[in-house]
N, C-alpha and C positions, 0 to 999 in steps of 0.2 A: 505492499499499501504505500502510496506517493503521500509525503506530508506537504501541504501544500500553502501551509499557512506565513513561510517568509518570503514566497515566492513575489516579483515587483509587480506591484497593481497598477492598473492606468486606469482612469476613469472608465465608470461602463459607458457601452453604446450598444450594448442589447436589449431589446422588448422583449417581453413576455411577463408573465405573472409570477411567475416564482424568485424568489430572493436570488442573486446572481453577483459575479464579480466577471472582473476581465485581468486576468493574471498572465504573466510572461513565464514561462516555466522551460528551462532547456534552450530557449533561445527563440519559444513559439508562443502565440498568443491563443488562451484559453478562455472561452466560457464557463466560468465556474457556477456549475447550479447547486445550489443548497438544499437541502428538505423542505419539501411546502410546510408551511401551514396547515393543520387541520383544517379541511374546508366543510365537512358532515359534523352534524350534530349528535353528540351523545356516543364522538370516539375517546378515545382513552389516552391514543397513541397522541406521543407531539409533533411527529410528522409522517409524513407518507414515503411510502418505497421509491418515489421517482427516480431516485439516484441510479438503483439496481435497473429500473425499467429501461432506461433509458441507456446504460451502461450493454444489458443485455439485447434489448432489441437491436442496436446499433450492432451489435455482433453478429446478429443473428442475419443480418441483411449482406452482412459481410461474408461469412461462411457462404449462405448462398450466392457468391458470386459479383454482388454489387458493389460498386463505388461508395463508400461511406463515409463518413466524417470519423475519424480518429478520435474515441472516446478513452479516459483514463479512470479509476477507484482512486479516489484517494481521501483525507482528510485533510481538515482544516479547523485551527482553533481559534476562539475567539471569545471575550467574555470566559475564559478560563472551559470553555465546552468545546469535548472537542466533536467536532460533527463529520458525517461522511459524505463525500460531494460527487459529484461526477464533473470530470473536467471535457470537454468539446473543444477537441483543437478548430480554431478557425480558418477554412480553406479559401479563403479570399484573399485579395491584395489589391495593390494597385491595379495591377493587369486583370484581374481575375473579379468578375462583378457579379455578386448572386442579384438574378431576380427573380423573387419571391412570385406565384402565380397570382396573387391576389395583385400585385401592382401588373403584370400580364393582362391578367382581364379588366382593368380599366383603361387600356390602350384599345381594347377590342369594341366595346359596345357602351361609350359614354352616355347614355340614355339608362343603363340597365344594370344594375346594381348584381356582380355575380359572385352565388355567396357559396352553398355547398348543393345544389341540384345538378345530380348527372349529366339531365343534358345539358345544361347552361355551361359546365367545364369542360365537356366535349367539343361544344362549339368554339369556346376560346381556344380548344387546340387546335381544330382545323382552322381557323385563321390565323395562326401565328406566324404562319410565312408570311401573309399578308398584310400585318401590321408592324412586321421587323423587318429590315433590308439586312438582316443578321443571316448568315450561313449556320442553318442548326442542324449539327451531322447526327443526335441522336432523333428516331423516330420518337417523341414524345408520348403520344398515344399508346405507342408500345412499352415504353419506359413507366407509364403513366399504371398499366395494367399489373406489371410486374411489380412496380413498387406495391398494389393493391393486393397478389394472392400473397405475400409475405406479411403486409400487415394484418391479414386474416390469419396468418399464424399465430402471430404474436399477439393478437387480439387492439390492435392501436385504435383506440375511440377519438383519437384527435387530430386526424392526416387532414389537416382545414386547410385553405389555397394561402396559408401563411409560413406553411413549416417544408415547403417543396417547392421547386420551382426551375430555372434556368442558371448554369454557370458562364457569363461571357467573358470571352475571352479579346480582350479592348487592344493588345498587340495586330490581332488575326482579321479582329474584325468575323469569330465565329461566335459557337454556343454548342453547351453542350447540355444534358438534363444533367442538374447539380447533384452532387453524392446526399445518399439518405440523410437527413440528419433531425433534430427533432422526435425521438422516440419517447419520451419519458411517460406518455400515457397510456402505455402498452402493459398487460399481465397484472391488471388488479390491483396499483397501487396502493388504493385504499386498505385493504385488508391486511391486517397484521396478524402476529404471528401468532396469536391462540386462536381468532377465527378460522386460520387455517389449520391448526392442526384438530378442529371440530369437524372439518366437512370430509364425508364419505365419497366413494368412487363415483358416486351416481351426481351429490352436489358439483363436486367437477368440473364432471361431464357437463350438466345442466349450464354452469359458466363457461364454460368452451361453447356450447352450442348459441348461446345465447349471447353474444358479443355482437354489437354495433358500431357500423362506419359512423361516423358524421357525416357522411357523403348521402343524400338523398335521394329518391326515386321517387317521381309524383308526391313528392312533400314528405316522404315517409322514409327514417334512418333504414339504410341497409344492414339488413343482417347478414354477417359473413360468411356463413356456415349454410344458411339457406341460398343467397345469391352464389354461392360456389357451384350446389348442389343442383340448382334450377341451368347452372350453366353448362352441364351434362346434356340438357333438353336443346341445347344452342341457342337460349335465351338471349345474351349477349355473346358473339363471334368473337368480339378483342378480347374477352374477357376468358373467355372457353381458349381460345390458343394461348393467352397468359397461362394458364394452369397447364396447357402440356411442355410449354415453354419451359416455365422455372420449378414446377415441382421436381424432375431429376437433377437438379442443383440442392436439395433440400436435403442435406446431408445429417440425418437425424442422429446417428452415431455423435458426430464430432457436434451436435450442438449440444447434446446430453452432457459428453465429455466438458464443453466449456463451462455450461452454468455448475456442474458437480465439483470444478476445481476453481471457482471462485472466490476471494477469501472474505470472511466479516458479513457472508450472509449463511442463516442457520439450514441445518437439514430439512428441516419443515418448509422453510419456501424453497430452497433447492429443488425438493420432491414436486411443491405445488406446481413450480415453474415447469419443470421436465414433464409433469403427468397432462397438462394444459394444452401444453405445445404438442405431444404426442397425441391426444383424442383428436387435436385439430387435423394435424398431420393424414392421419388414418382416414379420415374423411375426404380429405383432398385424395388421398392415395388411392381410395375406394371412386372417388369420381375419373379418376384417370386411367384405373383399370377397367372402368364399361364404356373408355371411347374407342 
């Protein structure tokens, strides 16, 4: 575990709801996320486990072959209290600028506010080449659906328009799909260890299959597993193709091994992470086998 307490601090430039600092560690700039305050009533924990979710979610994407933001687990001590934090390396610089999708959407249709309705997002993606003179090397729609599949595995409930986008290479006037970042809302971070200990197999399965994206279809949030299962009937061709494309890259043994080797997480929580990911993996596997 890295102790970030004495790292050089810069003025924070990052937005978002969590407490965070901008620190320089080993010559690189990091957004360091602190434990979130409790946002639900009747919770006894002093923070949620978003640092673990951020770290594991990012590395599941990495294991599945995605370019991701480098993340490090560590500690930071202030006011005499040691906190577990997740440090997220800044992949931007003066020549590489991140344009989050919400900013791209503003250029697509000034008369329409683009939120998380799926059809609106697809409309903006289809218009990216028209609204920009950039050469976008990646197929953004394919990358979006690839991201959706892995988000379904980790149960990311907050992949909104402000935490994905394109990374512009200003020198070469081109762009690529940005490295995956901001995965702190996956893997049920609001559940404390005492709650996890009480969950039986059926209850964990229920949590696995009833995970919702913040993306909406016809005004209703998408249930990840139901949507994945519907895709075997070719409900969504783009998603269907992403499932076939991404599933072979999901190395479940490596994911399980990675989780079990993380320090500072209880065995109860590690086993929960493994079980809920494995439930979803098996659902997607069944969908693929029926194709």
